[in-house]
C-alpha positions in Angstrom: 0.0 0.1 -0.1 2.9 2.4 1.1 4.6 1.6 -2.3 1.3 2.4 -4.1 0.9 5.5 -2.5 4.6 6.7 -3.5 4.2 5.7 -6.9 0.6 7.6 -7.1 2.5 10.6 -5.9 5.2 10.5 -8.0 3.1 10.0 -11.0 1.0 13.2 -9.7 4.3 15.4 -9.5 5.3 14.2 -12.8 1.8 15.2 -14.5 2.3 18.6 -13.0 5.6 19.2 -14.1 4.6 18.0 -17.6 1.5 20.3 -17.5 3.4 23.4 -16.3 6.1 23.1 -19.0 3.2 23.7 -21.4 1.9 26.5 -19.8 2.8 30.2 -20.8 5.1 32.1 -18.2 3.6 33.8 -15.5 4.3 37.6 -17.2 3.8 36.4 -20.4 2.3 38.1 -23.6 0.6 35.6 -25.7 -0.9 35.6 -29.4 -2.6 33.0 -31.3 -2.0 31.9 -34.7 -3.7 29.9 -37.4 -2.8 29.0 -41.1 -4.8 27.1 -43.7 -3.5 25.2 -46.8 -5.1 22.8 -49.3 -4.0 20.1 -51.1 -4.5 17.2 -53.1 -3.4 14.6 -50.4 -3.5 14.8 -46.8 0.3 15.0 -46.2 0.5 18.0 -48.7 -2.1 20.1 -47.1 -1.0 19.4 -43.4 2.2 20.1 -44.1 1.6 23.6 -45.7 -0.8 24.6 -43.1 1.8 23.9 -40.3 4.4 25.7 -42.4 1.7 28.5 -42.8 1.6 28.8 -38.7 5.6 28.6 -38.5 5.9 31.3 -40.9 3.6 33.6 -39.0 4.9 33.1 -35.9 8.5 33.7 -37.4 7.4 36.8 -39.6 5.7 38.3 -36.2 8.5 37.9 -34.2 10.7 39.5 -36.6 8.6 42.3 -36.6 8.2 42.8 -33.1 11.7 42.2 -32.4 10.8 39.5 -30.0 13.3 37.1 -28.3 12.6 33.4 -27.1 9.1 32.3 -27.4 7.4 29.0 -26.2 5.0 27.8 -28.8 2.3 25.2 -27.9 -0.5 23.5 -29.9 -3.9 25.3 -30.1 -7.1 24.1 -32.1 -8.0 27.1 -34.3 -11.0 27.6 -36.0 -11.2 26.0 -39.4 -10.9 28.7 -42.4 -12.7 27.4 -45.3 -11.9 28.7 -48.6 -15.2 28.2 -50.5 -17.8 27.6 -47.8 -19.2 29.5 -44.9 -18.9 26.5 -42.5 -17.3 23.1 -42.0 -19.8 20.8 -40.8 -18.7 17.6 -38.7 -19.2 15.0 -41.3 -16.9 16.9 -43.7 -14.1 16.6 -41.2 -11.2 14.0 -41.6 -10.4 12.4 -38.5 -8.1 12.0 -36.5 -6.8 15.4 -36.0 -2.8 16.1 -36.0 -1.8 17.2 -32.6 1.9 18.0 -32.4 3.9 20.0 -29.3 3.9 23.0 -31.5 0.6 22.6 -33.7 -3.0 21.4 -33.6 -4.3 20.6 -37.1 -7.9 19.7 -38.4 -8.5 18.9 -42.0 -11.6 18.4 -43.8 -13.0 17.6 -47.3 -12.7 20.6 -49.6 -15.0 21.9 -52.7 -11.9 21.7 -55.2 -9.1 20.2 -53.6 -9.9 16.8 -51.7 -7.9 18.3 -48.8 -7.9 21.4 -46.5 -6.2 21.7 -43.3 -6.2 24.5 -40.7 -3.2 24.3 -38.3 -3.0 26.4 -34.9 -0.5 27.3 -32.3 -0.3 29.6 -29.5 2.9 31.7 -28.9 4.1 33.3 -25.6 6.8 35.5 -24.7 8.2 37.2 -21.4 6.6 40.7 -21.4 8.9 43.7 -21.4 9.2 45.9 -18.6 
């Protein structure tokens, strides 16, 4: 029983540290980014959407002269090209979740795949 409590305590501590590492710093400024891309196959659409998010973050950092940042996955609202809304029956599953992006894909009107990737970037606020 004692070893069970010890293992449980260590697991909870580990989970807390893991979650803490993913959260933003205490005095941080954060901004959400998203990018949408289309493709004839899922790999192309996902890769281009994730690259669009990374490029948007890089461009923003350059423009605002921001140093080190923390980037974490964030589910962004789909940004359809030729539709007003993406209904549940159009989504491809599963979503693609990486440490630095969250990507959802759906059937497009012209292209078979359209994907939106999202990320949240945080950095220490300047005094």
